[in-house]
N, C-alpha and C positions, 0 to 999 in steps of 0.2 A: 421303291423311292422315287426315281424319277416319275411315274405313273402318278403317284398322289401329288407331287409337285405340281404336275402339269393340271392335274384336278382341282387342285387349289385356285392355279391362277385362272382356270377357265370358270371356276367360281365366282372369284372377286372381280371377274372382267378385267384382267391385266390392263389390255389395252387402252379401258375406257378410263383407267385410273392414271395410265400416263399421260392422256390428253387433259385430264382435270388437273393434273400437276403441271403440264406445260401452259395452261391456260393462265395460271394464277403467277407463273413466273414471267411469261410474256405480258401480262398486265403491269407487273412490278417493274422490268427492265426495257421492254419496248414501249409503253404507252407514259407511265408515270413518271419515271426516271427522266426521259428524254423532254418531257413537258414541264420540268420544274423551271421557274421563272428567269433562274440564273444559275451562271454555273457555280456559283458560291454556295448556291442552294445543295442541300444532300438530303436522300431519305432519312428518316430518323428511326425506322423500324428496323434493328439490325438484321444482319442476314441470316444468322443462325437462328433466331426469333422468327423469321419469315420462313425458312426451312420448317421449321415446327407447326408453323400455320399450314403449311402444304401438306406435312405429314399427317397433321389432325384430320384436315379434309379428306384427305385420302382413306385415312383408318376409317372413317364415318362412312364415308362411300361404298367403301368394300364392306362393311356390315350390313351396310344396307342391304347390297347385292344378294348376300347369303340369306339375310332373313326373308327376303322377296322368293329366290328360289326354294327356301323352306317351306313357307306355305302356300307356295305354286306349283308343287311338285306334280298331282294330280292332272292339272290343267295343261301343264308343259308337257306332261305323256302323249296329249293328244296333238297339241299345237308343233311341239319340237321333240320328238321322242329322243333322237340323237343326241340332245345338247343338255339331256336331264344328269346332273352331277348329286345332288342330295338324294341319298338313298340309294344310289346306284354306286358310283366311285368313292362317295364319301358319305359315312355314317351320319344319320339326323342328329345324334347326340353331339358328334364331333362339331357338326357345323353350329349349332347352337352354343358350344363353348366357344369357337373362333370368332362368332359373332359377339358373344358378351366381352371377349378379350379385347377386341378392334374397337368397340365401343367404348368401354372404361379407358383404354390409352387416348381416344379420340378425344373424350369431353374432358379427360383430365390434362391435356397438353393445352385445350381451349381455355380451360378455368384459369391456369397458370398464365396464358397469354393475356386474358382479360386484366388480371391483377399487374401484369408488367407494362401495361399501358395507361394503367390507374383509371381502367373504365370496367370495373367487374360485371357490369351491366353487359358487355359483349360476350360474356360466357354465355348468356342463355342463347345465343345463336346456334352455339353447339348443341346445346339441350334441346333446343327446337328442331335440329335438323334431324337428330335422332330419335326424337318423338314423331317427327312427321313420317321419316322412312318405317317405324315400327307400326303405327296406324295405317300408314299405306298399304304395306305387305297383309294386315291382317283386316282390315275392312275398307281403305278408302280406294282401293283399286276396284273393288267391287261396285262401287257405288257411281251414280250417273257423274262424271267429268269431276268430281274431287280429286279422284287419284291422278287424273291428267294434269290439273292444276297446280298438285303437291309436288308432283315431279317436275314441272315445268319452272315452279318457284325455286326450288332447290338446284336445279341446273344454274338459273339466272343468279343465283346466290355466290356460284363457284368464283366467277371474277370480281364479284362485288367485295369478297371478302379481302383482297388485297388493299382496296381503298379504304375500308372500314377502320382497318387496324393503324393506318398510315397517317391519314389527315390529322386526328387527334396529337399525334406527335409533331407534324409539320407546324400544326396551329400553335403549339407551345414552344416550339424553337423559333419560328421566324413570325408569329402572330404581328406582333408590333410593327414589325418592317413591313409586311403586308399593309396594315391598315394606313400606315403613312403614306404609301401610293394607292390607297383606296383601293386595294385588291383582295382577293382571297383565292382560295385554294379550290373553290367550286366546280372550276373550269376541267381539275381533274376528274373531280368525282363524276361528271358530265359525260367526259370521255369514257370512262369504266362503265358507268351506269349505261351508255349505248351500247356496249358490248353485252352487257347484262342482258337487257331488253332483248336484244336479237338473240340471244341464247334461249331466253324465255319462251318467245314466239315460235322459233322453230323447234324446240323441244315440244311445245303442244302440238304444232303440226306432225312431228314424229308419233307422238304417242297416239293420236287418234288415228292416225295410219296405221300404226302395229295392231292396236285394239280391232280395226277391221282386219286386220291379216289373222287375228287370233280369235276371231268371232266363234267359230266350232266349238274350240275347247273352253272359251269363257261362258258359252251359252250352256255347256253341258254341267257347268258345275253352280249355275245360278247367278253368277254374275249382272250386274246391271250397266256395264258399259255404255259409251255414248251410240255404237252401232248397234247393241243390242235393244235399247230403247228406242232408238229413232231410225234405225236401219241403216244400210251403208250408204244408200243413196245421198239422205240427209246430213250424214256424216260426211262424206265426201264433200257436199255443200258448202259445209261449216271449214272445211278444209282448204278450200279455194279461197273462201272469202278470207282466211288466215293468210293465205299465200299472197293473194294480191293486196291486203293489207300492208302485209311486209314490204312486199314491191314497190307501194306507195309511198312507206315510210323511208323506204332507203333513197329513193327518189328525193325526196324531200330534203332528208340529212344533206344528200349529195349536193345538192342546188344551194341549199340555204348556209350550210355550215363550212362544208369542204372545198367545193369546185373553185368558188370566186371567193373566198375567203381570206385567200393569200394572193400575193404578187411574186410571179405570174401564175395564172389561174393553174390549180392542180389537175392538169390531165392525166396523171399516173393514176390518181385514185378514179377518174373517169372510165380508164380502162379497164381498171381492176374490178370496178363494181359492174360495168358491164359484162365481163367476159365471167369473171367467177362468182357472182352473185344473181345479178338479173335475168340472164340467160338461163342459167341452171334453176333458178325458181320458175321461168316461163315454161321449160321442160317439164318440171315436176307437176305444174298445173295440168300440161298436155296428158302427162302420164295418169293423172287422178281422173281427167275427162274419160280417158279411152280405159282404164283398168276394168278387168273383167272377171279376175279371180286371185286368187292367195298369191301367185307368182308377180303378180302385176304390184300388188300391194308390198311386196317384198322389197322388189325394185324401187318403188317410190320411199320407201323408208331408207333403203340403202344410199338412195340420192340426196335426199333431205341430212343424213348424217354426215355425207360430202361435204353439203353446203354449210352446215353448223361450222364444219372444220375449215373450210376456206373463209369464213367470217371471221373466226378468232385470228386466222393468219393476217389478216388485214393489219395486225399489229405488228408485223415484218414491215409492212409498206410504211406505218406511220414512223416507225423509227428509222428509216434511210430517208424519207423527206424531210423529217426535223434535222437530222444528222448532216445530209448532205444537198438538200435541195433549198430549203428554207431556213 
């Protein structure tokens, strides 16, 4: 029994799901709530409804991991044979049943939440995510760049979900008052959007590195990933461009919107950006430039995952600064 539970947790990538949930809670309570324009203002999306939003996201993400492993079993037996679960620890039929159940619950909750905020069109986000994850596993990941962009888009959508369901309710409750002061909640969307875009870029970097690491197994099963089509060297060149693009964007945001946008200057963020984002990204670039084999690409993949985490954890710094410094 314990072995089965362990296998299921491994299959759904439980630590990743914890990060997904923590990211959405961080956006709500460490970014959006502290940045409300007045203490009289309150978040309007109920705590229970927000919990359901997180649960729905987690269910759909877990279903995505299952279906990906289901269709990737043969390639994974070459790329990472010790980590194959479907068909080894868990039967393929059981995996499909779990996938279907999680998707039904995730989409069902999403449809309810869309009607709860009186914007049923938001329900389409959950259907889109489910569809993208299915087509990613069945075909997109075997195509040039399409799979990488799909995963990056869905990862970027995770923090954005918190603000998509909150701002419509804030506008209904406080819209007239905000208009009187010629203001809006767009700044809140911009903050969360910044985290979302960072998640998109770093995920795209990681996906390209992982595809290079998995070159052997992917090539054996006729996939058309970026490293297979362009070769490892050109793929790493693209990764380096993305890394330096991310570094440039972080420096621009730090200088224009964070460091000198408050009095006194925000040197806490400066130190955080340099030590936990800019230097690790530079080290990642060096690892990519000197990479010679699968182990090197695996190290680079682990480092970019850590950078993704420190990027999200900047939300803790924002909470501290808003409440105790500015």
